[in-house]
C-alpha positions as a LaTeX table, in Angstrom:
\begin{tabular}{lrrr}
\hline
Residue & $x$ (\AA) & $y$ (\AA) & $z$ (\AA) \\
\hline
Unk1 & 0.05 & 5.23 & $-16.21$ \\
Unk2 & $-1.23$ & 1.98 & $-17.83$ \\
Unk3 & 1.54 & $-0.81$ & $-18.02$ \\
Unk4 & 3.55 & 1.25 & $-15.64$ \\
Unk5 & 4.67 & $-0.68$ & $-12.15$ \\
Unk6 & 2.55 & 0.76 & $-9.37$ \\
Unk7 & 6.03 & 1.47 & $-7.68$ \\
Unk8 & 7.29 & 3.68 & $-10.60$ \\
Unk9 & 3.98 & 5.44 & $-11.28$ \\
Unk10 & 4.02 & 6.86 & $-7.87$ \\
Unk11 & 7.38 & 8.16 & $-7.99$ \\
Unk12 & 7.74 & 11.84 & $-8.29$ \\
Unk13 & 10.18 & 14.79 & $-7.64$ \\
Unk14 & 9.53 & 14.42 & $-3.73$ \\
Unk15 & 9.94 & 10.48 & $-3.69$ \\
Unk16 & 13.04 & 9.92 & $-1.50$ \\
Unk17 & 15.36 & 7.20 & $-1.96$ \\
Unk18 & 18.08 & 6.04 & 0.49 \\
Unk19 & 21.40 & 5.21 & $-0.44$ \\
Unk20 & 22.55 & 2.10 & $-2.56$ \\
Unk21 & 21.03 & $-0.79$ & $-0.55$ \\
Unk22 & 19.13 & 1.10 & 1.82 \\
Unk23 & 15.56 & 2.08 & 1.69 \\
Unk24 & 14.21 & 5.50 & 2.89 \\
Unk25 & 11.75 & 5.41 & 6.05 \\
Unk26 & 8.61 & 5.79 & 3.19 \\
Unk27 & 10.06 & 3.16 & 1.17 \\
Unk28 & 10.53 & 0.87 & 4.27 \\
Unk29 & 6.95 & 1.29 & 5.46 \\
Unk30 & 5.75 & 0.47 & 2.02 \\
Unk31 & 7.57 & $-2.29$ & 1.76 \\
Unk32 & 6.38 & $-3.52$ & 4.95 \\
Unk33 & 2.66 & $-2.98$ & 4.31 \\
Unk34 & 3.05 & $-4.40$ & 0.96 \\
Unk35 & 4.37 & $-7.57$ & 2.52 \\
Unk36 & 1.94 & $-7.95$ & 4.95 \\
Unk37 & $-0.99$ & $-7.61$ & 2.70 \\
Unk38 & 0.57 & $-10.29$ & 0.27 \\
Unk39 & 1.32 & $-12.83$ & 3.38 \\
Unk40 & $-2.15$ & $-12.33$ & 4.42 \\
Unk41 & $-3.77$ & $-15.70$ & 3.77 \\
Unk42 & $-7.50$ & $-14.29$ & 3.83 \\
Unk43 & $-6.91$ & $-11.51$ & 1.52 \\
Unk44 & $-6.35$ & $-11.24$ & $-2.30$ \\
Unk45 & $-3.89$ & $-8.16$ & $-2.48$ \\
Unk46 & $-3.38$ & $-8.37$ & $-6.28$ \\
Unk47 & $-5.33$ & $-5.29$ & $-7.02$ \\
Unk48 & $-4.15$ & $-3.33$ & $-4.31$ \\
Unk49 & $-1.69$ & $-0.19$ & $-4.45$ \\
Unk50 & 0.30 & 1.30 & $-1.38$ \\
Unk51 & 1.53 & 4.61 & $-1.40$ \\
Unk52 & 3.27 & 6.04 & 1.71 \\
Unk53 & 3.57 & 9.69 & 2.49 \\
Unk54 & 5.30 & 10.07 & 6.30 \\
Unk55 & 3.25 & 8.05 & 8.57 \\
Unk56 & 0.17 & 7.82 & 6.67 \\
Unk57 & $-0.37$ & 5.00 & 3.98 \\
Unk58 & $-2.77$ & 5.14 & 1.05 \\
Unk59 & $-4.52$ & 2.17 & $-0.32$ \\
Unk60 & $-5.87$ & 2.25 & $-3.67$ \\
Unk61 & $-7.48$ & $-0.27$ & $-6.43$ \\
Unk62 & $-9.87$ & $-2.84$ & $-6.19$ \\
Unk63 & $-10.81$ & $-5.71$ & $-3.41$ \\
Unk64 & $-13.93$ & $-8.06$ & $-3.67$ \\
Unk65 & $-15.90$ & $-7.35$ & $-0.67$ \\
Unk66 & $-16.07$ & $-4.63$ & 2.22 \\
Unk67 & $-14.69$ & $-7.47$ & 4.24 \\
Unk68 & $-11.81$ & $-7.55$ & 2.13 \\
Unk69 & $-11.56$ & $-3.55$ & 2.29 \\
Unk70 & $-11.82$ & $-3.47$ & 5.97 \\
Unk71 & $-9.05$ & $-6.24$ & 6.33 \\
Unk72 & $-6.36$ & $-4.54$ & 4.24 \\
Unk73 & $-7.15$ & $-1.42$ & 6.14 \\
Unk74 & $-6.51$ & $-3.24$ & 9.49 \\
Unk75 & $-3.38$ & $-5.00$ & 8.22 \\
Unk76 & $-2.22$ & $-1.41$ & 7.11 \\
Unk77 & $-2.80$ & 0.18 & 10.18 \\
Unk78 & $-1.08$ & $-2.55$ & 12.29 \\
Unk79 & 2.19 & $-1.78$ & 10.65 \\
Unk80 & 4.76 & $-0.19$ & 13.18 \\
Unk81 & 5.26 & 3.37 & 11.95 \\
Unk82 & 1.72 & 3.86 & 10.49 \\
Unk83 & $-0.42$ & 6.40 & 12.03 \\
Unk84 & $-2.98$ & 6.65 & 9.55 \\
Unk85 & $-4.51$ & 4.68 & 6.85 \\
Unk86 & $-6.75$ & 6.46 & 3.82 \\
Unk87 & $-8.64$ & 4.15 & 1.38 \\
Unk88 & $-10.86$ & 6.42 & 0.03 \\
Unk89 & $-9.63$ & 5.11 & $-3.48$ \\
Unk90 & $-9.78$ & 1.54 & $-2.47$ \\
Unk91 & $-12.68$ & 0.20 & $-4.19$ \\
Unk92 & $-14.90$ & $-2.60$ & $-4.15$ \\
Unk93 & $-15.61$ & $-4.77$ & $-7.28$ \\
Unk94 & $-16.76$ & $-8.32$ & $-8.27$ \\
Unk95 & $-14.76$ & $-8.60$ & $-11.11$ \\
\hline
\end{tabular}
């Protein structure tokens, strides 16, 4: 998984893809969450990975503070179509 982009690392046999030019519901939700995290000017989302399983968003990686972790959770939760956010694998690191 080292050197593998997050989007490829999480693709498995159950990954759903839409027709050419169209995203599946999971892919569209993942894209919306990623874009919202990137666009937030108060959060460094460089090390945050996003996976989606139905209406559940899974955040992984590291942020620099508990405040940043809570902000990422809040941003993900605010996206239409998200019913649950799991962030057990979103650690806090000052590195």
